[in-house]
Chimera marker file (.cmm) of the C-alpha trace (Angstrom):
<marker_set name="trace">
<marker id="1" x="-31.166" y="145.169" z="50.616" r="1" g="1" b="0" radius="0.5"/>
<marker id="2" x="-28.091" y="147.362" z="50.370" r="1" g="1" b="0" radius="0.5"/>
<marker id="3" x="-28.124" y="150.876" z="48.971" r="1" g="1" b="0" radius="0.5"/>
<marker id="4" x="-26.620" y="151.452" z="45.504" r="1" g="1" b="0" radius="0.5"/>
<marker id="5" x="-23.455" y="153.522" z="45.917" r="1" g="1" b="0" radius="0.5"/>
<marker id="6" x="-21.598" y="155.099" z="43.007" r="1" g="1" b="0" radius="0.5"/>
<marker id="7" x="-17.833" y="155.088" z="42.650" r="1" g="1" b="0" radius="0.5"/>
<marker id="8" x="-16.299" y="158.554" z="42.688" r="1" g="1" b="0" radius="0.5"/>
<marker id="9" x="-13.169" y="160.632" z="42.684" r="1" g="1" b="0" radius="0.5"/>
<marker id="10" x="-13.316" y="163.052" z="45.623" r="1" g="1" b="0" radius="0.5"/>
<marker id="11" x="-11.264" y="166.192" z="44.934" r="1" g="1" b="0" radius="0.5"/>
<marker id="12" x="-8.617" y="167.152" z="47.494" r="1" g="1" b="0" radius="0.5"/>
<marker id="13" x="-7.531" y="170.805" z="47.528" r="1" g="1" b="0" radius="0.5"/>
<marker id="14" x="-9.014" y="171.965" z="44.222" r="1" g="1" b="0" radius="0.5"/>
<marker id="15" x="-10.847" y="170.568" z="41.251" r="1" g="1" b="0" radius="0.5"/>
<marker id="16" x="-14.315" y="169.060" z="41.021" r="1" g="1" b="0" radius="0.5"/>
<marker id="17" x="-15.580" y="165.793" z="42.461" r="1" g="1" b="0" radius="0.5"/>
<marker id="18" x="-16.266" y="163.227" z="39.736" r="1" g="1" b="0" radius="0.5"/>
<marker id="19" x="-19.118" y="160.791" z="40.285" r="1" g="1" b="0" radius="0.5"/>
<marker id="20" x="-19.376" y="157.849" z="37.922" r="1" g="1" b="0" radius="0.5"/>
<marker id="21" x="-22.757" y="157.554" z="36.225" r="1" g="1" b="0" radius="0.5"/>
<marker id="22" x="-22.495" y="153.743" z="36.163" r="1" g="1" b="0" radius="0.5"/>
<marker id="23" x="-20.113" y="151.779" z="38.352" r="1" g="1" b="0" radius="0.5"/>
<marker id="24" x="-17.113" y="150.083" z="36.731" r="1" g="1" b="0" radius="0.5"/>
<marker id="25" x="-17.289" y="146.373" z="35.996" r="1" g="1" b="0" radius="0.5"/>
<marker id="26" x="-13.670" y="145.891" z="37.064" r="1" g="1" b="0" radius="0.5"/>
<marker id="27" x="-10.678" y="147.662" z="38.582" r="1" g="1" b="0" radius="0.5"/>
<marker id="28" x="-7.226" y="146.695" z="37.343" r="1" g="1" b="0" radius="0.5"/>
<marker id="29" x="-4.359" y="147.281" z="39.816" r="1" g="1" b="0" radius="0.5"/>
<marker id="30" x="-0.681" y="147.365" z="38.883" r="1" g="1" b="0" radius="0.5"/>
<marker id="31" x="2.608" y="148.113" z="40.565" r="1" g="1" b="0" radius="0.5"/>
<marker id="32" x="6.187" y="147.657" z="39.439" r="1" g="1" b="0" radius="0.5"/>
<marker id="33" x="9.408" y="147.079" z="41.370" r="1" g="1" b="0" radius="0.5"/>
<marker id="34" x="12.441" y="148.993" z="40.124" r="1" g="1" b="0" radius="0.5"/>
<marker id="35" x="15.764" y="147.203" z="39.858" r="1" g="1" b="0" radius="0.5"/>
<marker id="36" x="19.270" y="148.622" z="39.933" r="1" g="1" b="0" radius="0.5"/>
<marker id="37" x="21.367" y="146.825" z="37.354" r="1" g="1" b="0" radius="0.5"/>
<marker id="38" x="24.569" y="145.210" z="38.565" r="1" g="1" b="0" radius="0.5"/>
<marker id="39" x="26.716" y="146.808" z="35.861" r="1" g="1" b="0" radius="0.5"/>
<marker id="40" x="27.512" y="143.519" z="34.185" r="1" g="1" b="0" radius="0.5"/>
<marker id="41" x="28.130" y="141.520" z="37.382" r="1" g="1" b="0" radius="0.5"/>
<marker id="42" x="26.929" y="137.921" z="37.074" r="1" g="1" b="0" radius="0.5"/>
<marker id="43" x="26.567" y="134.862" z="39.249" r="1" g="1" b="0" radius="0.5"/>
<marker id="44" x="28.679" y="131.741" z="38.661" r="1" g="1" b="0" radius="0.5"/>
<marker id="45" x="25.796" y="130.443" z="36.513" r="1" g="1" b="0" radius="0.5"/>
<marker id="46" x="25.896" y="133.577" z="34.326" r="1" g="1" b="0" radius="0.5"/>
<marker id="47" x="22.669" y="135.116" z="35.640" r="1" g="1" b="0" radius="0.5"/>
<marker id="48" x="22.853" y="138.922" z="35.997" r="1" g="1" b="0" radius="0.5"/>
<marker id="49" x="23.073" y="140.183" z="39.592" r="1" g="1" b="0" radius="0.5"/>
<marker id="50" x="20.521" y="142.788" z="40.557" r="1" g="1" b="0" radius="0.5"/>
<marker id="51" x="19.763" y="144.903" z="43.555" r="1" g="1" b="0" radius="0.5"/>
<marker id="52" x="16.258" y="145.996" z="44.281" r="1" g="1" b="0" radius="0.5"/>
<marker id="53" x="15.319" y="149.642" z="44.054" r="1" g="1" b="0" radius="0.5"/>
<marker id="54" x="12.099" y="151.152" z="45.252" r="1" g="1" b="0" radius="0.5"/>
<marker id="55" x="8.599" y="150.149" z="44.195" r="1" g="1" b="0" radius="0.5"/>
<marker id="56" x="6.684" y="152.477" z="41.923" r="1" g="1" b="0" radius="0.5"/>
<marker id="57" x="3.284" y="153.789" z="43.043" r="1" g="1" b="0" radius="0.5"/>
<marker id="58" x="0.153" y="151.720" z="42.526" r="1" g="1" b="0" radius="0.5"/>
<marker id="59" x="-1.911" y="152.432" z="39.425" r="1" g="1" b="0" radius="0.5"/>
<marker id="60" x="-5.562" y="151.587" z="38.950" r="1" g="1" b="0" radius="0.5"/>
<marker id="61" x="-7.011" y="151.375" z="35.462" r="1" g="1" b="0" radius="0.5"/>
<marker id="62" x="-10.746" y="151.922" z="35.269" r="1" g="1" b="0" radius="0.5"/>
<marker id="63" x="-12.016" y="151.220" z="31.785" r="1" g="1" b="0" radius="0.5"/>
<marker id="64" x="-15.327" y="151.269" z="30.016" r="1" g="1" b="0" radius="0.5"/>
<marker id="65" x="-17.031" y="153.899" z="32.158" r="1" g="1" b="0" radius="0.5"/>
<marker id="66" x="-20.276" y="154.796" z="30.401" r="1" g="1" b="0" radius="0.5"/>
<marker id="67" x="-21.895" y="158.224" z="30.541" r="1" g="1" b="0" radius="0.5"/>
<marker id="68" x="-25.257" y="158.623" z="28.811" r="1" g="1" b="0" radius="0.5"/>
<marker id="69" x="-27.427" y="161.729" z="28.440" r="1" g="1" b="0" radius="0.5"/>
<marker id="70" x="-29.655" y="160.486" z="25.612" r="1" g="1" b="0" radius="0.5"/>
<marker id="71" x="-32.880" y="160.796" z="27.611" r="1" g="1" b="0" radius="0.5"/>
<marker id="72" x="-32.238" y="164.432" z="28.576" r="1" g="1" b="0" radius="0.5"/>
<marker id="73" x="-30.575" y="165.406" z="25.277" r="1" g="1" b="0" radius="0.5"/>
<marker id="74" x="-27.750" y="167.169" z="27.142" r="1" g="1" b="0" radius="0.5"/>
<marker id="75" x="-24.249" y="167.283" z="25.678" r="1" g="1" b="0" radius="0.5"/>
<marker id="76" x="-22.373" y="164.447" z="27.427" r="1" g="1" b="0" radius="0.5"/>
<marker id="77" x="-19.074" y="166.326" z="27.009" r="1" g="1" b="0" radius="0.5"/>
<marker id="78" x="-20.350" y="169.291" z="29.015" r="1" g="1" b="0" radius="0.5"/>
<marker id="79" x="-22.292" y="167.246" z="31.567" r="1" g="1" b="0" radius="0.5"/>
<marker id="80" x="-19.784" y="164.478" z="32.401" r="1" g="1" b="0" radius="0.5"/>
<marker id="81" x="-16.578" y="164.284" z="30.328" r="1" g="1" b="0" radius="0.5"/>
<marker id="82" x="-15.464" y="167.863" z="31.054" r="1" g="1" b="0" radius="0.5"/>
<marker id="83" x="-14.652" y="166.998" z="34.689" r="1" g="1" b="0" radius="0.5"/>
<marker id="84" x="-12.321" y="164.230" z="33.469" r="1" g="1" b="0" radius="0.5"/>
<marker id="85" x="-10.706" y="166.613" z="30.960" r="1" g="1" b="0" radius="0.5"/>
<marker id="86" x="-10.088" y="169.121" z="33.772" r="1" g="1" b="0" radius="0.5"/>
<marker id="87" x="-8.516" y="166.314" z="35.826" r="1" g="1" b="0" radius="0.5"/>
<marker id="88" x="-5.591" y="166.100" z="33.372" r="1" g="1" b="0" radius="0.5"/>
<marker id="89" x="-4.935" y="169.860" z="33.382" r="1" g="1" b="0" radius="0.5"/>
<marker id="90" x="-3.069" y="171.960" z="35.944" r="1" g="1" b="0" radius="0.5"/>
<marker id="91" x="-5.214" y="173.750" z="38.510" r="1" g="1" b="0" radius="0.5"/>
<marker id="92" x="-5.241" y="177.529" z="38.149" r="1" g="1" b="0" radius="0.5"/>
<marker id="93" x="-4.011" y="177.887" z="41.732" r="1" g="1" b="0" radius="0.5"/>
<marker id="94" x="-1.203" y="175.305" z="41.603" r="1" g="1" b="0" radius="0.5"/>
<marker id="95" x="1.482" y="173.808" z="39.415" r="1" g="1" b="0" radius="0.5"/>
<marker id="96" x="-0.142" y="170.395" z="39.522" r="1" g="1" b="0" radius="0.5"/>
<marker id="97" x="-3.281" y="168.585" z="38.409" r="1" g="1" b="0" radius="0.5"/>
<marker id="98" x="-6.148" y="167.973" z="40.840" r="1" g="1" b="0" radius="0.5"/>
<marker id="99" x="-5.643" y="165.301" z="43.498" r="1" g="1" b="0" radius="0.5"/>
<marker id="100" x="-8.388" y="162.836" z="44.397" r="1" g="1" b="0" radius="0.5"/>
<marker id="101" x="-9.342" y="160.005" z="46.687" r="1" g="1" b="0" radius="0.5"/>
<marker id="102" x="-10.844" y="157.161" z="44.682" r="1" g="1" b="0" radius="0.5"/>
<marker id="103" x="-13.726" y="155.677" z="46.663" r="1" g="1" b="0" radius="0.5"/>
<marker id="104" x="-16.513" y="153.227" z="46.094" r="1" g="1" b="0" radius="0.5"/>
<marker id="105" x="-18.871" y="152.633" z="48.984" r="1" g="1" b="0" radius="0.5"/>
<marker id="106" x="-16.920" y="152.326" z="52.227" r="1" g="1" b="0" radius="0.5"/>
<marker id="107" x="-13.700" y="151.416" z="50.385" r="1" g="1" b="0" radius="0.5"/>
<marker id="108" x="-11.092" y="154.157" z="49.897" r="1" g="1" b="0" radius="0.5"/>
<marker id="109" x="-8.733" y="152.700" z="47.319" r="1" g="1" b="0" radius="0.5"/>
<marker id="110" x="-6.027" y="155.349" z="47.084" r="1" g="1" b="0" radius="0.5"/>
<marker id="111" x="-5.077" y="158.999" z="47.008" r="1" g="1" b="0" radius="0.5"/>
<marker id="112" x="-4.294" y="159.700" z="43.380" r="1" g="1" b="0" radius="0.5"/>
<marker id="113" x="-4.228" y="161.892" z="40.317" r="1" g="1" b="0" radius="0.5"/>
<marker id="114" x="-5.552" y="161.078" z="36.859" r="1" g="1" b="0" radius="0.5"/>
<marker id="115" x="-2.438" y="159.931" z="34.999" r="1" g="1" b="0" radius="0.5"/>
<marker id="116" x="-4.166" y="159.317" z="31.687" r="1" g="1" b="0" radius="0.5"/>
<marker id="117" x="-7.568" y="159.798" z="30.098" r="1" g="1" b="0" radius="0.5"/>
<marker id="118" x="-9.098" y="158.538" z="26.896" r="1" g="1" b="0" radius="0.5"/>
<marker id="119" x="-12.707" y="158.740" z="25.829" r="1" g="1" b="0" radius="0.5"/>
<marker id="120" x="-14.890" y="157.846" z="22.876" r="1" g="1" b="0" radius="0.5"/>
<marker id="121" x="-18.135" y="159.492" z="21.838" r="1" g="1" b="0" radius="0.5"/>
<marker id="122" x="-20.425" y="156.639" z="20.847" r="1" g="1" b="0" radius="0.5"/>
<marker id="123" x="-23.916" y="158.103" z="20.331" r="1" g="1" b="0" radius="0.5"/>
<marker id="124" x="-25.165" y="161.362" z="18.835" r="1" g="1" b="0" radius="0.5"/>
<marker id="125" x="-28.486" y="163.134" z="18.391" r="1" g="1" b="0" radius="0.5"/>
<marker id="126" x="-29.562" y="163.956" z="14.807" r="1" g="1" b="0" radius="0.5"/>
<marker id="127" x="-28.157" y="167.493" z="15.272" r="1" g="1" b="0" radius="0.5"/>
<marker id="128" x="-24.701" y="166.073" z="16.147" r="1" g="1" b="0" radius="0.5"/>
<marker id="129" x="-24.892" y="166.564" z="19.919" r="1" g="1" b="0" radius="0.5"/>
<marker id="130" x="-22.870" y="163.804" z="21.636" r="1" g="1" b="0" radius="0.5"/>
<marker id="131" x="-25.049" y="161.981" z="24.183" r="1" g="1" b="0" radius="0.5"/>
<marker id="132" x="-23.005" y="158.898" z="25.093" r="1" g="1" b="0" radius="0.5"/>
<marker id="133" x="-19.330" y="158.527" z="25.966" r="1" g="1" b="0" radius="0.5"/>
<marker id="134" x="-17.093" y="155.701" z="27.104" r="1" g="1" b="0" radius="0.5"/>
<marker id="135" x="-14.238" y="156.832" z="29.360" r="1" g="1" b="0" radius="0.5"/>
<marker id="136" x="-11.011" y="155.047" z="30.363" r="1" g="1" b="0" radius="0.5"/>
<marker id="137" x="-8.781" y="156.468" z="33.114" r="1" g="1" b="0" radius="0.5"/>
<marker id="138" x="-5.572" y="155.442" z="34.819" r="1" g="1" b="0" radius="0.5"/>
<marker id="139" x="-5.171" y="156.679" z="38.383" r="1" g="1" b="0" radius="0.5"/>
<marker id="140" x="-1.714" y="156.862" z="39.963" r="1" g="1" b="0" radius="0.5"/>
<marker id="141" x="-1.132" y="156.740" z="43.714" r="1" g="1" b="0" radius="0.5"/>
<marker id="142" x="0.404" y="159.801" z="45.379" r="1" g="1" b="0" radius="0.5"/>
<marker id="143" x="1.481" y="160.723" z="48.887" r="1" g="1" b="0" radius="0.5"/>
<marker id="144" x="0.354" y="163.728" z="50.869" r="1" g="1" b="0" radius="0.5"/>
<marker id="145" x="0.878" y="167.099" z="49.188" r="1" g="1" b="0" radius="0.5"/>
<marker id="146" x="3.097" y="169.708" z="50.792" r="1" g="1" b="0" radius="0.5"/>
<marker id="147" x="2.316" y="173.421" z="50.542" r="1" g="1" b="0" radius="0.5"/>
<marker id="148" x="4.677" y="173.694" z="47.549" r="1" g="1" b="0" radius="0.5"/>
<marker id="149" x="2.544" y="171.236" z="45.579" r="1" g="1" b="0" radius="0.5"/>
<marker id="150" x="5.192" y="168.511" z="45.556" r="1" g="1" b="0" radius="0.5"/>
<marker id="151" x="4.103" y="165.092" z="46.702" r="1" g="1" b="0" radius="0.5"/>
<marker id="152" x="5.688" y="163.118" z="49.477" r="1" g="1" b="0" radius="0.5"/>
<marker id="153" x="6.207" y="159.421" z="49.864" r="1" g="1" b="0" radius="0.5"/>
<marker id="154" x="3.103" y="157.287" z="49.250" r="1" g="1" b="0" radius="0.5"/>
<marker id="155" x="1.587" y="155.752" z="52.357" r="1" g="1" b="0" radius="0.5"/>
<marker id="156" x="2.682" y="152.211" z="53.097" r="1" g="1" b="0" radius="0.5"/>
<marker id="157" x="0.845" y="149.250" z="54.508" r="1" g="1" b="0" radius="0.5"/>
<marker id="158" x="-2.681" y="150.294" z="53.606" r="1" g="1" b="0" radius="0.5"/>
<marker id="159" x="-5.030" y="147.365" z="53.859" r="1" g="1" b="0" radius="0.5"/>
<marker id="160" x="-7.231" y="148.732" z="51.066" r="1" g="1" b="0" radius="0.5"/>
<marker id="161" x="-5.209" y="147.197" z="48.252" r="1" g="1" b="0" radius="0.5"/>
<link id1="1" id2="2" r="1" g="1" b="0" radius="0.2"/>
<link id1="2" id2="3" r="1" g="1" b="0" radius="0.2"/>
<link id1="3" id2="4" r="1" g="1" b="0" radius="0.2"/>
<link id1="4" id2="5" r="1" g="1" b="0" radius="0.2"/>
<link id1="5" id2="6" r="1" g="1" b="0" radius="0.2"/>
<link id1="6" id2="7" r="1" g="1" b="0" radius="0.2"/>
<link id1="7" id2="8" r="1" g="1" b="0" radius="0.2"/>
<link id1="8" id2="9" r="1" g="1" b="0" radius="0.2"/>
<link id1="9" id2="10" r="1" g="1" b="0" radius="0.2"/>
<link id1="10" id2="11" r="1" g="1" b="0" radius="0.2"/>
<link id1="11" id2="12" r="1" g="1" b="0" radius="0.2"/>
<link id1="12" id2="13" r="1" g="1" b="0" radius="0.2"/>
<link id1="13" id2="14" r="1" g="1" b="0" radius="0.2"/>
<link id1="14" id2="15" r="1" g="1" b="0" radius="0.2"/>
<link id1="15" id2="16" r="1" g="1" b="0" radius="0.2"/>
<link id1="16" id2="17" r="1" g="1" b="0" radius="0.2"/>
<link id1="17" id2="18" r="1" g="1" b="0" radius="0.2"/>
<link id1="18" id2="19" r="1" g="1" b="0" radius="0.2"/>
<link id1="19" id2="20" r="1" g="1" b="0" radius="0.2"/>
<link id1="20" id2="21" r="1" g="1" b="0" radius="0.2"/>
<link id1="21" id2="22" r="1" g="1" b="0" radius="0.2"/>
<link id1="22" id2="23" r="1" g="1" b="0" radius="0.2"/>
<link id1="23" id2="24" r="1" g="1" b="0" radius="0.2"/>
<link id1="24" id2="25" r="1" g="1" b="0" radius="0.2"/>
<link id1="25" id2="26" r="1" g="1" b="0" radius="0.2"/>
<link id1="26" id2="27" r="1" g="1" b="0" radius="0.2"/>
<link id1="27" id2="28" r="1" g="1" b="0" radius="0.2"/>
<link id1="28" id2="29" r="1" g="1" b="0" radius="0.2"/>
<link id1="29" id2="30" r="1" g="1" b="0" radius="0.2"/>
<link id1="30" id2="31" r="1" g="1" b="0" radius="0.2"/>
<link id1="31" id2="32" r="1" g="1" b="0" radius="0.2"/>
<link id1="32" id2="33" r="1" g="1" b="0" radius="0.2"/>
<link id1="33" id2="34" r="1" g="1" b="0" radius="0.2"/>
<link id1="34" id2="35" r="1" g="1" b="0" radius="0.2"/>
<link id1="35" id2="36" r="1" g="1" b="0" radius="0.2"/>
<link id1="36" id2="37" r="1" g="1" b="0" radius="0.2"/>
<link id1="37" id2="38" r="1" g="1" b="0" radius="0.2"/>
<link id1="38" id2="39" r="1" g="1" b="0" radius="0.2"/>
<link id1="39" id2="40" r="1" g="1" b="0" radius="0.2"/>
<link id1="40" id2="41" r="1" g="1" b="0" radius="0.2"/>
<link id1="41" id2="42" r="1" g="1" b="0" radius="0.2"/>
<link id1="42" id2="43" r="1" g="1" b="0" radius="0.2"/>
<link id1="43" id2="44" r="1" g="1" b="0" radius="0.2"/>
<link id1="44" id2="45" r="1" g="1" b="0" radius="0.2"/>
<link id1="45" id2="46" r="1" g="1" b="0" radius="0.2"/>
<link id1="46" id2="47" r="1" g="1" b="0" radius="0.2"/>
<link id1="47" id2="48" r="1" g="1" b="0" radius="0.2"/>
<link id1="48" id2="49" r="1" g="1" b="0" radius="0.2"/>
<link id1="49" id2="50" r="1" g="1" b="0" radius="0.2"/>
<link id1="50" id2="51" r="1" g="1" b="0" radius="0.2"/>
<link id1="51" id2="52" r="1" g="1" b="0" radius="0.2"/>
<link id1="52" id2="53" r="1" g="1" b="0" radius="0.2"/>
<link id1="53" id2="54" r="1" g="1" b="0" radius="0.2"/>
<link id1="54" id2="55" r="1" g="1" b="0" radius="0.2"/>
<link id1="55" id2="56" r="1" g="1" b="0" radius="0.2"/>
<link id1="56" id2="57" r="1" g="1" b="0" radius="0.2"/>
<link id1="57" id2="58" r="1" g="1" b="0" radius="0.2"/>
<link id1="58" id2="59" r="1" g="1" b="0" radius="0.2"/>
<link id1="59" id2="60" r="1" g="1" b="0" radius="0.2"/>
<link id1="60" id2="61" r="1" g="1" b="0" radius="0.2"/>
<link id1="61" id2="62" r="1" g="1" b="0" radius="0.2"/>
<link id1="62" id2="63" r="1" g="1" b="0" radius="0.2"/>
<link id1="63" id2="64" r="1" g="1" b="0" radius="0.2"/>
<link id1="64" id2="65" r="1" g="1" b="0" radius="0.2"/>
<link id1="65" id2="66" r="1" g="1" b="0" radius="0.2"/>
<link id1="66" id2="67" r="1" g="1" b="0" radius="0.2"/>
<link id1="67" id2="68" r="1" g="1" b="0" radius="0.2"/>
<link id1="68" id2="69" r="1" g="1" b="0" radius="0.2"/>
<link id1="69" id2="70" r="1" g="1" b="0" radius="0.2"/>
<link id1="70" id2="71" r="1" g="1" b="0" radius="0.2"/>
<link id1="71" id2="72" r="1" g="1" b="0" radius="0.2"/>
<link id1="72" id2="73" r="1" g="1" b="0" radius="0.2"/>
<link id1="73" id2="74" r="1" g="1" b="0" radius="0.2"/>
<link id1="74" id2="75" r="1" g="1" b="0" radius="0.2"/>
<link id1="75" id2="76" r="1" g="1" b="0" radius="0.2"/>
<link id1="76" id2="77" r="1" g="1" b="0" radius="0.2"/>
<link id1="77" id2="78" r="1" g="1" b="0" radius="0.2"/>
<link id1="78" id2="79" r="1" g="1" b="0" radius="0.2"/>
<link id1="79" id2="80" r="1" g="1" b="0" radius="0.2"/>
<link id1="80" id2="81" r="1" g="1" b="0" radius="0.2"/>
<link id1="81" id2="82" r="1" g="1" b="0" radius="0.2"/>
<link id1="82" id2="83" r="1" g="1" b="0" radius="0.2"/>
<link id1="83" id2="84" r="1" g="1" b="0" radius="0.2"/>
<link id1="84" id2="85" r="1" g="1" b="0" radius="0.2"/>
<link id1="85" id2="86" r="1" g="1" b="0" radius="0.2"/>
<link id1="86" id2="87" r="1" g="1" b="0" radius="0.2"/>
<link id1="87" id2="88" r="1" g="1" b="0" radius="0.2"/>
<link id1="88" id2="89" r="1" g="1" b="0" radius="0.2"/>
<link id1="89" id2="90" r="1" g="1" b="0" radius="0.2"/>
<link id1="90" id2="91" r="1" g="1" b="0" radius="0.2"/>
<link id1="91" id2="92" r="1" g="1" b="0" radius="0.2"/>
<link id1="92" id2="93" r="1" g="1" b="0" radius="0.2"/>
<link id1="93" id2="94" r="1" g="1" b="0" radius="0.2"/>
<link id1="94" id2="95" r="1" g="1" b="0" radius="0.2"/>
<link id1="95" id2="96" r="1" g="1" b="0" radius="0.2"/>
<link id1="96" id2="97" r="1" g="1" b="0" radius="0.2"/>
<link id1="97" id2="98" r="1" g="1" b="0" radius="0.2"/>
<link id1="98" id2="99" r="1" g="1" b="0" radius="0.2"/>
<link id1="99" id2="100" r="1" g="1" b="0" radius="0.2"/>
<link id1="100" id2="101" r="1" g="1" b="0" radius="0.2"/>
<link id1="101" id2="102" r="1" g="1" b="0" radius="0.2"/>
<link id1="102" id2="103" r="1" g="1" b="0" radius="0.2"/>
<link id1="103" id2="104" r="1" g="1" b="0" radius="0.2"/>
<link id1="104" id2="105" r="1" g="1" b="0" radius="0.2"/>
<link id1="105" id2="106" r="1" g="1" b="0" radius="0.2"/>
<link id1="106" id2="107" r="1" g="1" b="0" radius="0.2"/>
<link id1="107" id2="108" r="1" g="1" b="0" radius="0.2"/>
<link id1="108" id2="109" r="1" g="1" b="0" radius="0.2"/>
<link id1="109" id2="110" r="1" g="1" b="0" radius="0.2"/>
<link id1="110" id2="111" r="1" g="1" b="0" radius="0.2"/>
<link id1="111" id2="112" r="1" g="1" b="0" radius="0.2"/>
<link id1="112" id2="113" r="1" g="1" b="0" radius="0.2"/>
<link id1="113" id2="114" r="1" g="1" b="0" radius="0.2"/>
<link id1="114" id2="115" r="1" g="1" b="0" radius="0.2"/>
<link id1="115" id2="116" r="1" g="1" b="0" radius="0.2"/>
<link id1="116" id2="117" r="1" g="1" b="0" radius="0.2"/>
<link id1="117" id2="118" r="1" g="1" b="0" radius="0.2"/>
<link id1="118" id2="119" r="1" g="1" b="0" radius="0.2"/>
<link id1="119" id2="120" r="1" g="1" b="0" radius="0.2"/>
<link id1="120" id2="121" r="1" g="1" b="0" radius="0.2"/>
<link id1="121" id2="122" r="1" g="1" b="0" radius="0.2"/>
<link id1="122" id2="123" r="1" g="1" b="0" radius="0.2"/>
<link id1="123" id2="124" r="1" g="1" b="0" radius="0.2"/>
<link id1="124" id2="125" r="1" g="1" b="0" radius="0.2"/>
<link id1="125" id2="126" r="1" g="1" b="0" radius="0.2"/>
<link id1="126" id2="127" r="1" g="1" b="0" radius="0.2"/>
<link id1="127" id2="128" r="1" g="1" b="0" radius="0.2"/>
<link id1="128" id2="129" r="1" g="1" b="0" radius="0.2"/>
<link id1="129" id2="130" r="1" g="1" b="0" radius="0.2"/>
<link id1="130" id2="131" r="1" g="1" b="0" radius="0.2"/>
<link id1="131" id2="132" r="1" g="1" b="0" radius="0.2"/>
<link id1="132" id2="133" r="1" g="1" b="0" radius="0.2"/>
<link id1="133" id2="134" r="1" g="1" b="0" radius="0.2"/>
<link id1="134" id2="135" r="1" g="1" b="0" radius="0.2"/>
<link id1="135" id2="136" r="1" g="1" b="0" radius="0.2"/>
<link id1="136" id2="137" r="1" g="1" b="0" radius="0.2"/>
<link id1="137" id2="138" r="1" g="1" b="0" radius="0.2"/>
<link id1="138" id2="139" r="1" g="1" b="0" radius="0.2"/>
<link id1="139" id2="140" r="1" g="1" b="0" radius="0.2"/>
<link id1="140" id2="141" r="1" g="1" b="0" radius="0.2"/>
<link id1="141" id2="142" r="1" g="1" b="0" radius="0.2"/>
<link id1="142" id2="143" r="1" g="1" b="0" radius="0.2"/>
<link id1="143" id2="144" r="1" g="1" b="0" radius="0.2"/>
<link id1="144" id2="145" r="1" g="1" b="0" radius="0.2"/>
<link id1="145" id2="146" r="1" g="1" b="0" radius="0.2"/>
<link id1="146" id2="147" r="1" g="1" b="0" radius="0.2"/>
<link id1="147" id2="148" r="1" g="1" b="0" radius="0.2"/>
<link id1="148" id2="149" r="1" g="1" b="0" radius="0.2"/>
<link id1="149" id2="150" r="1" g="1" b="0" radius="0.2"/>
<link id1="150" id2="151" r="1" g="1" b="0" radius="0.2"/>
<link id1="151" id2="152" r="1" g="1" b="0" radius="0.2"/>
<link id1="152" id2="153" r="1" g="1" b="0" radius="0.2"/>
<link id1="153" id2="154" r="1" g="1" b="0" radius="0.2"/>
<link id1="154" id2="155" r="1" g="1" b="0" radius="0.2"/>
<link id1="155" id2="156" r="1" g="1" b="0" radius="0.2"/>
<link id1="156" id2="157" r="1" g="1" b="0" radius="0.2"/>
<link id1="157" id2="158" r="1" g="1" b="0" radius="0.2"/>
<link id1="158" id2="159" r="1" g="1" b="0" radius="0.2"/>
<link id1="159" id2="160" r="1" g="1" b="0" radius="0.2"/>
<link id1="160" id2="161" r="1" g="1" b="0" radius="0.2"/>
</marker_set>
């Protein structure tokens, strides 16, 4: 029998690691190819001519992550959601948000930052303390970070996608 392994965001150069309380039920990958318009040029059939630009970075959407502290009575915002909220803020030491490697078991999906975050509080104690949250995040691929905090070109040819 295999060991249960939680998905996580491992912080790279600042920020806190984020371990998912329950593993996601799905990961949604997306990537878009940019086109350079032909400035009105058309084929003989009237179809616009295009030239291909560069691909945009991969994005992974992880939705419906559940965090539950009902049994302990702890505030779910403080215990779990706060790390996600910090992930969409600049680090004190840099002009950028925290960078992560998104992993689950032996699979390293991508080096990324949290592009967007949304969460809902879905259960409360009688005193109003939130004890359950559902979190949705979009992670965007990034390249290696230089000392200035700017990112380089994303790695190509990774077999993990």
